[in-house]
N, C-alpha and C positions, 0 to 999 in steps of 0.2 A: 213534378220537381224536371226542371231541365237541365240540359250539360252535364257539366263535372258536380256539382251539389248535391244530383240525385244520389251520384258514385261516392263520393267521398265519406269516408268515415275519419271523424273529428281526430276520435285516439291514433288516429294514423298519423309522421309527420308530412308526409305526398301526399295524396289520390292518384290513386291510378289512371282515370278517363281514358280518352281516348290517348292518352300516350303524351300528346302535344304536348299536357303541363311538364312531363318528366325532359322532352327534347330539347325547349325552352329554356330548364331549370342546367342543364346537363352542357349545351352550348354559355350559358352566361358564366359557370363555372370554368369551359376550360375558357374563356377568354381571359378572365379574372388570369387563370392562371400561367395565361403566355404572359399577361402584363406585366403581374410579378416577376416572372424568369427574364423579362425583356430590363424590368428596372434594374432588381438586381443587375445585370451583366454589363448594361449602362454605368449603373454608377460606378461596377468594377473597371470599366474600361477610360472611364472620363476623372478615378480620382485624380491620378497621376497629372494632374494639366496643373499647368502655374495660371492660378486666380489668384488677379480676375482673369479674366480670357473676355477676348473683345470679338474671338469671329469664331469663325466654321477652324479656318487654319490654323489657330493656338492649339484644336485636340488630337491634331493628326498629328503631331511625336506620340501623343499617349496612346495610340491604336497602334497594336500588334503587328498585323498589317496592314501598317496605315490607310489608306482609302477603300482600301478589296476587306478592310477587314469583314467577318460573320456573324450578326445577332443572330441565333438561331431558339425557338422557343414556337412548340408544340407545329403547326402547316404552318408559322409565320421563319420566316430567312429575311432577312435585309444586311443591305451591305455600309459600309458608311458614305460608301459615295453616295447609293441612292438614294440615304437619310437627307445628304448636305441637299439635295439636289430637289427633294422634294420638302423638304423642315425649314427652309430658307425663310419664307416671311410668317412659322410659327413661333421665330426664336426673337429673344430680346438684348440683344448682348449691349453691354456687358454683364456675364453672371460671376459673380463674387464668388459662389458654394456651386458645388454638383449637386446637392440636392436642389436647388433651384434649376439645372440644365435641364437636370434630369427628369423632371416635372414639365417644362414645356417643349421636351421630345416624346415623353409620353405620347402628352395632350394634343401634338402635330402627329404625328401619327393617327390615333383614332380622327381626329380631323379630314387631315384625308384617305380615309379606307383603308388606310395599312394595319390596323390592328382591329 
């Protein structure tokens, strides 16, 4: 037998192998936690916007520190200004609700390699 299959016991939820699988699972879990935490922060921050919103500028009044507002999760720290600069091409204004806006922000952050 070769590779992890030789070291796996089907009665165990995750086999130990070389540890690579565990590192991958840990990384994926950590990224999912970062995404979930950021999604929550964005939803809270942008919920106060007067929807529909037609541009990124419509979001500024809802942010506690304006463009300098920071969003932090895990090892990721993003300012609203940094996000606006990177995500313009990933957003499809106008937005009628916070959920659709946040979905596009998360997808844009992923596409830009920011999360």
